[in-house]
C-alpha positions, 0 to 999 in steps of 0.5 A: 500500500505504501508503494501505491501511495508513493507512486500516486503522489509522484505522478500527480505532482509531476503532471500537475506541478512539474508540467502543470496546465496541459490544455489543447493549446499547448501540445508541448506540455501534452507531449511531455505528459504523454511521454511520461505516461508512455515511459512509465508503462514501458518500464512496467513491461507493457507493449505500447501503442501511441495512437496519433490523431489531428485536431484543428491542425495539431497532432495529439496522442492516446497512449495504449498499453496492453497486459495479456490476461490468462484467457483468450482475448477473443473472450473479451478485453477490459479497457481502463482509461483516463484522460491526461489533458486539462482545461486552460488555466488549471494544473489539473491535479484532481482533473485528471492527474489523479485518474492517470495516477490510478491508471498507472498503478493499476497497470503496474499491479496487473503486470505483476499479477495478470487478471483473467482478462486482457486489459488495455490501459488507455491514457486519452488526450482531448477529453476537455473542451473544446473537444468535449463533447465532439467526435474529436475526443481521444477516447472517441478516436480509440473506441471507434478504432476498437469497433472497426477492428472488431475487438470484443470489449467486455467493458470500459472503466473511465477513471475521472477525478479520484482524489478530492474528499470532504467530511463536512455535512453539506459539502456534497451536492447533487444535480437535483435536490431529491438526490439528497434523499438517497445519497450522503451529505458528506463527500467521503465516498467514491462514485460509480456512474453509468447508463442503463445498458452498462448496469450489469457490468458496473454492478458486478465491479461494484459488488466485487469492490465492496467485498474487497475494500472498506472505502464507501461507494455509491452508484448511479445508473441514469440517462445523459439528461442528468448533468454529469452522467456522461461527462467523461470518456466512457460516453464514447464507448457507449456510442459504439455499443460497449458497456462502460462506466465512470469512477469519480469523486463527483467532480464539481458536485464536490470539488470547489477547485474544479477547472480552476487554478486551485486544483493542486496536488496538496488538495487531494487525499492520497490515503483514499486514493490508495485504498481506491486503487488497491480495492479496484485491482482486487475487484478486477482480479475477481472477474472470471 
């Protein structure tokens, strides 16, 4: 657990402090982030694909690593993704250096002890506006390529802001007031969010997670009319018929630093992030 936390801290600090803002306007910083992610995954022993694509005359990259599972890939793979870009004006520690840190640690743990299913670990560029919510998002480019190649995907998990927690009553807000009747007033939990067609896949992972971790977890399956339900890369896997859900600290429903200059490494809870990553790996290991 100590090594997990140390690695998460290192990644969040490097992306948000040493590099800083990683918006579509600054391809040099995005390339630095992509190189860092690629080098880490290669160091863990993963074969790497650097999927390049263009947007408004500039070139961007998705970094894809594969860890072979014990079963044949024809049985279906898992995709775990996180975006590494930010909006302009923010260092993006929670959004989304935290997700990338989780991605890298899950990859390291999976290399050490492979899962039943093959896993593709995907670091996406261009999740944020102005590419969001268009077909220029890196995750759309990748999901489309999977579909065109006929790759069977059992499900996709999007790691979207994993690090901000609050313990004051009322610090957790919701898109509609009636949600308060069913969900906690404190933001001390992690949330699994998907659509109706992804419910079975999401609930299976949630059940495994709850049996493996002490971390509180809440879930929601809903439609895109609920603000935030499709606000990450999982949305693009829905478009191609793949089950997908998001793991999130609920972003702007909790974190006051969302998309601002205050989204820094020192605002995050690394103990909870460590518990989340360790529990999620154990949950995925339970999959047959």
